[in-house]
C-alpha positions, -999 to 999 in steps of 0.1 A, spaced: -60 879 695 -80 872 665 -58 892 647 -23 873 660 -39 843 648 -45 850 615 -11 863 610 2 830 620 -18 811 596 -7 833 569 26 832 576 22 799 577 6 797 544 32 817 528 60 795 545 41 766 529 33 777 495 74 788 496 85 753 509 61 737 480 73 755 453 112 750 462 106 715 463 90 715 428 120 738 416 146 715 433 122 677 417 121 694 383 158 702 387 167 668 393 143 649 368 162 628 343 158 637 306 125 615 294 106 634 319 114 665 312 80 687 300 88 698 263 91 733 257 66 751 233 83 762 198 73 787 175 66 757 149 62 719 150 89 695 144 99 691 110 91 651 104 97 631 67 72 611 63 80 576 53 94 565 21 76 536 5 108 511 -3 110 504 -44 129 484 -59 159 504 -76 158 486 -109 123 497 -119 119 535 -124 95 551 -111 57 551 -118 44 576 -139 79 584 -153 73 580 -188 76 556 -216 110 554 -240 140 560 -243 147 586 -214 166 595 -183 146 593 -153 156 613 -123 139 606 -86 147 642 -67 133 627 -35 153 594 -37 186 609 -49 186 583 -79 187 584 -120 176 553 -145 190 551 -178 159 538 -196 157 522 -229 131 526 -256 120 490 -245 119 503 -211 147 484 -200 167 498 -175 201 502 -195 215 513 -157 210 527 -123 226 550 -98 225 571 -66 240 604 -72 244 638 -48 221 665 -59 235 702 -59 213 728 -39 193 738 -65 167 708 -73 146 707 -107 109 710 -106 91 678 -118 81 673 -152 95 669 -187 130 682 -202 153 676 -227 196 677 -228 200 715 -242 239 713 -237 275 693 -229 307 698 -217 330 674 -212 353 690 -189 347 725 -169 348 740 -137 311 737 -117 297 768 -100 314 755 -71 347 756 -85 352 720 -83 363 702 -118 339 689 -134 335 660 -166 306 648 -186 284 670 -180 249 670 -194 229 699 -188 188 700 -193 174 735 -171 183 766 -155 163 773 -125 167 808 -106 193 816 -131 215 783 -123 223 754 -147 211 723 -138 223 689 -153 248 657 -145 283 657 -139 314 635 -124 338 654 -102 370 647 -113 388 641 -79 391 605 -62 369 620 -34 338 640 -44 325 668 -16 293 676 -6 275 709 -19 280 743 1 249 749 8 253 787 7 261 786 -28 232 779 -58 247 746 -74 226 731 -96 247 699 -106 238 664 -96 267 645 -89 274 613 -105 306 587 -99 328 587 -132 317 557 -138 280 566 -140 288 596 -159 303 585 -182 276 561 -186 255 593 -183 272 609 -211 268 581 -238 233 580 -230 219 617 -226 229 631 -263 215 669 -274 178 660 -271 177 634 -248 145 633 -234 145 639 -191 119 631 -167 122 647 -134 99 629 -103 96 639 -71 
């Protein structure tokens, strides 16, 4: 009889564990997404550090002195700065897929109108670096609807509006100092 009662207890235990497992499965399947358990991943989620809001009329600190073009890679903004530190013009830009390394550069070449490495007709091209074999510089697309850069094509074109491109063209002649900041 002892064998019989232990068999019954074992059977009831298996049935109870199976029932609890089934109920747990059903509960997890019907739980709202807000209660879902996070899944393990190969790498932690990528988050961007909060950006400090800066007055866009003022060039970033540590961007040098004197007449210069300041380009913020992280802020996608350009400042045309006069010799006395006054900002002649500031504007937003759309970067290509190859960002210049922060540092000091000089304008090395210019072209009034060419076709960009992505096939886009551009004007007022002001080049100041070559990175990974890709020319880097400011330019304006001649079309009225600028297209985002194709991530599969290495492009160093930092696109600006046509009006901003013309202002850059007049300001940044050969040898002009370019300061790239993070």
